[in-house]
C-alpha positions, -999 to +999 in steps of 0.1 A: +000+000+000+011+036-005+010+066+018+011+102+007+037+123+025+045+160+024+081+174+025+093+210+022+105+223-011+139+228+005+142+191+015+129+181-020+158+202-035+183+190-010+176+153-018+177+161-056+144+143-061+124+142-093+086+147-094+069+113-093+100+095-079+092+066-055+108+070-020+112+046+009+109+065+042+114+056+079+098+084+099+111+093+133+078+109+141+045+101+125+013+122+124-018+108+107-045+129+092-078+113+081-096+125+050-132+123+060-143+124+023-126+090+017-141+058+032-117+039+054-103+006+042-119-024+061-097-040+086-082-074+076-075-083+112-104-101+130-117-084+161-108-099+195-134-109+220-132-091+254-123-114+282 
């Protein structure tokens, strides 16, 4: 699956990236924003019963 990330123009230039280039990232910090206009993907993990 793919995630969309945002980097600054300065960082884009510093890394000498090309538009559309695929990157592999390992974030030190992660903030997640949900687009309420897009339905969430169904979970593939079965729910656990409460004990």
